[in-house]
C-alpha positions as CSV (number, residue, x, y, z in Angstrom):
1,X,-1.0,-6.1,-9.2
2,X,-1.9,-9.8,-8.8
3,X,-1.4,-11.9,-5.8
4,X,1.7,-13.6,-7.2
5,X,3.4,-10.3,-7.9
6,X,2.5,-9.0,-4.5
7,X,3.9,-12.2,-2.8
8,X,7.1,-11.8,-4.7
9,X,7.5,-8.1,-3.7
10,X,6.7,-9.0,0.0
11,X,9.3,-11.8,0.0
12,X,12.0,-9.5,-1.4
13,X,11.3,-6.7,1.1
14,X,13.7,-6.2,4.0
15,X,12.5,-5.1,7.4
16,X,12.9,-1.3,7.6
17,X,10.9,-0.5,10.7
18,X,11.3,-2.1,14.1
19,X,8.8,-1.6,16.9
20,X,10.3,-2.0,20.3
21,X,9.6,-1.2,23.9
22,X,8.7,2.5,23.0
23,X,5.6,1.2,21.2
24,X,4.0,2.0,17.9
25,X,3.7,5.7,18.5
26,X,7.5,6.0,18.3
27,X,7.6,4.7,14.7
28,X,4.5,6.3,13.2
29,X,6.4,9.2,11.6
30,X,9.1,7.0,10.2
31,X,6.5,4.6,8.7
32,X,4.6,7.5,7.2
33,X,7.8,8.7,5.5
34,X,8.6,5.3,4.2
35,X,5.1,4.7,2.9
36,X,5.3,8.1,1.1
37,X,8.1,6.8,-1.1
38,X,7.1,3.2,-1.4
39,X,3.8,1.5,-1.0
40,X,4.9,-1.6,1.0
41,X,6.8,-1.6,4.3
42,X,7.9,-4.6,6.3
43,X,7.6,-4.0,10.1
44,X,9.1,-6.3,12.8
45,X,7.5,-6.3,16.3
46,X,10.1,-7.1,18.9
47,X,9.2,-9.0,22.1
48,X,9.0,-5.8,24.2
49,X,6.5,-4.3,21.8
50,X,4.1,-7.2,21.8
51,X,3.7,-7.5,25.6
52,X,0.6,-9.5,25.8
53,X,-0.8,-8.6,22.4
54,X,-0.6,-10.5,19.1
55,X,1.4,-9.3,16.1
56,X,-1.9,-9.1,14.2
57,X,-3.4,-6.7,16.8
58,X,-0.3,-4.5,16.9
59,X,0.0,-4.4,13.1
60,X,-3.6,-3.4,12.7
61,X,-3.2,-0.7,15.3
62,X,-0.1,0.6,13.6
63,X,-1.8,0.5,10.1
64,X,-4.7,2.6,11.5
65,X,-2.2,5.2,12.7
66,X,-0.8,5.6,9.2
67,X,-4.0,5.2,7.2
68,X,-2.7,1.9,5.8
69,X,-3.7,-1.7,5.7
70,X,-2.0,-4.9,6.8
71,X,-1.3,-7.0,3.8
72,X,0.3,-10.0,5.6
73,X,1.6,-11.0,9.0
74,X,4.0,-13.9,9.5
75,X,5.5,-14.6,12.9
76,X,6.4,-11.3,14.4
77,X,6.6,-9.4,11.1
78,X,3.9,-7.5,9.2
79,X,3.7,-5.9,5.8
80,X,1.7,-2.6,5.7
81,X,0.4,-1.1,2.4
82,X,-0.8,2.4,1.6
């Protein structure tokens, strides 16, 4: 898959995982389930989840929990691939 195809897929994705005040641990199972059926998942980090950390740091931490990698972050949204 080339970069243009990947960018198009990312753009068309809807956010399906929201990380809130309960933190990333509360969404790990859901994200694992979604990554099992599709290889890209868009994750939104709400203000309560960020609490002093950047979106990039939180996304990297979440990706580590699900053995994935962060493809892109924009604002408070990240795309995780596995």
